[in-house]
Each structure stands twice: as structure tokens, then as C-alpha cells.
N, C-alpha and C positions, 0 to 999 in steps of 0.2 A: 777475855779478848778486849783489847784496848779500843776505845772509840777512835776512829780515824777521821781527821778533818778533811773536808773537801779541798781539792787543790785550788790554788788561787789562779784565776784566769790570767793568761799572759805571763806567768812567772817563767823567767828564762835564766836568771842568774842564781848562782848558788851562794850560800852564806856559810860562815863558820868553816871554810875550807872544804865544804861539800862539793857535790857535782851538780851540773845543770841537768835539767830533765832530759835533753837529748843525750848527754854523756851517760846518764844513768840508764837510759833505754838501751844504749849500746852494750853496757855492762850486763843488763838483764839478758840480752840476746846471747852474750858469751856464756852466761850462767846456764842457759838452757841446753848448752852443749856439754856440760860437765856430767860425768857418770852418775853421781848421786841424784842430781836433778832429773836426768833422763829416767833413772830407775823409779823415782817417785811419780813422775808423770805417767810412765807405763802402768804403774800400779793403780793410779787414779783411774786410768782408762779401763783396766781389767775389773775394777770395782764398779764400773758403770758411770763414772763421773769424769768423762773426758772434758777437757777445758778448751776454750777458744783462744784465739790470738790475743785478745784484750784482757785475759784473766789476770795477767801479771803486768802491772804498769808502774811507771815512775811518776811521782807527784812531789810537789813542794809541800812540806808539812810545817805547820806553825808550832806544833808541840814537839818536844824532844822525844821522837819516836824513830826507830829504825825502819819500821814497817808494820803491816798488820794484815789480817785476813778478816773479811766480812762475808758471811754467807750470802750467796746470791749476787755478790758484787765482785769478789775475787781478792787478789793480793795486791797491796800497794807497797812500793819501796820508796822511802823518803829520800829523794835524791840529795837534798841539802844536808843530810846527815851521813852520806856515803862518801868514803874517801878512796878506798881501794877495791879491786875486784873481789877479794875475799869477803869484804863487808857485804856486798851484794849477794854473793853466793850463800852466805850464812843466813841472811834474811829470807831469801827465796826458799832454801831448804827448810828452815824453821816453819815458815808459813805454809809450805806444801804439806808438812806433817799435820798441821791444823786442818787443812783442806781434806786430807786423807781421812782424818778422824771424823770430820763432819760428814763425809761421804759414806763411810762404813757403819756409822752409828746412826740409825734411822731416828732415834729419839734424843740426839745430843741437844742439850739446852744450854746455850752460852750464858744465860742468866743464872743457871744453877752453879753454885760455887764449886761443887765436887766435880761436875762435868768439865768446867773450865780448868780447874786445877789438874785434872787427869790429862787433858790435852797438852797443857803447859809442861807437865812432868815429862811426857813422851817427847815433846818437841825439844825440850832442853837436853834430855838424855840422848836422843837419837840424832840430833842435828850436828853435834860437835860444838855447840855453843860453849860448852864448859870444858873444852880441851885444855890441858895443862898450860900450853903456850898462851892461849887466849886469856886465861886467868892471870897468868904472870904479867901480861901486858896491861891488864886492868888493875894490877897492884895487889892481887890476892895470891899470897904465897903460902902454900901448905903442902907438906909432903904426902900425907895420907888423907884420904877422904875428901880431897878437893872437889872432885866431880859431883858427888852427891850434895855437898855444901853449896856449890855453885847452882845446881839445879834448884835446890830449895830456895835459895836467895832470889833467883830469877822468877820462880813460880810465884813467890809471895809478892814481888814487885808487880807482876802482871795481874794477878787475881785481885789484889787490893785496888787496882785501877778500874776494876769492874764495878759499876755503880750499884750492883746488887750484892756486893760482898764487902763486909766490914773486914778489918784486919783480923779480928778473932774468928770470923766465919771462914776467911781464907785459910788461916792456919789450921783450923779444925778440919776443913775440907781436904787440904793437902795431906795431913796426917792420916785421915781416914782412907784415902785412895792410894797412898804412896806405894805400898808393896805391889799391888796388882798393876798399877799403871807404869811403874818404873820397870817392871819385868815384862810388860807387853811391848814386844819389839816389832810388831807387824808394821809394815810389810817386810821388814828385814828378818832373816833367820836368827840373828843375834844383833846386839847393839854394834853399830859400825865403829 
């Protein structure tokens, strides 16, 4: 899980073509009406982890992050790095999978590289982050195996950012938990 900076008080303008906090808040509200987000929210509630109105919020981020999940605080969406509704939807879905993992696993330890890697594998695989069209837009073109390569690349990027995980520890952790976590599709019956 990446460290999420506190929002700057009074930040109201976007940079780098991103959105303002109020614009992003509107996009989050639209995201909450999408079928996938509704499904994840319902499953969080069924698991005993209902969330409040302020659980998902827009903030201005100083670092190059799309968003993040922090236990006990919720999900942030970095407004200044969002450009379109699909960007916001993807961040919300990805981070809700982390929240779901945190809810259902009583002993999830984000400082444990294997635990972190497992949740990142699941979020990357189940959220649609690595859909072929998204990969194409990122400049990654591969006919076969693109989805797993993408998930691996994104897991490594995220787990390496964990101050408790070196690059070697992140790679070892990802490989150790890959099969079980990639094949764990809860709360879905199968990968969407």
C-alpha cells in the first residue's frame, strides 16, 4: 500500500490536466452508481464492513499517485491526476478491492510484503486495471499473456513503494503468493 500524503488545505485548482477536488468529488459520486462499485460496496457491507459517506474522498496529491487505501481512513482519489470518469472508476474499484481484502482478512498486515502483494495481485486482476485496451493506451502491446504481465508489473511497482519491502522481497513475495491470490476471485464468482 502506498503512503498517501495529506491533502493541502485550500487546494482548489488541478494541475497536469487533472480535475479540481469538487470535479473529482462529482466523478466519485457517479462512480458509486456503477454496477461494479455497487457490487463491491454491497459485499463490504455483507462482510460486516459497511462504509460511511466520507470513506471515499477526493484530495490533491503531491506525489504521482492515482489514489490509495489506508486502513481506518478510507480511500483517496487524487483529483489532480484524474482526467476522465473511467480513471476515477478504476481507482475506486481497485481500492475497494483492497478495502474488501482488509475487511475479510482479520490478520492482514500491510507491512508484510506477501500480504500486500496478494491484495495488489487481486486488485490488479479483478479491477480491470490490466484490460487490453488500458494496456494499449499505456504503450504496452502484447498479444498473449498481457494481463498477467501487467498485473505483475503493477504489483511490483506498488509493493516496492512499501517502505517494508525491498525490490527483492517484493518479487519473492509476489511469486510466493501468485497462484493462490491470482485465483482468489472473491467476492466475484470468477474474474470480471
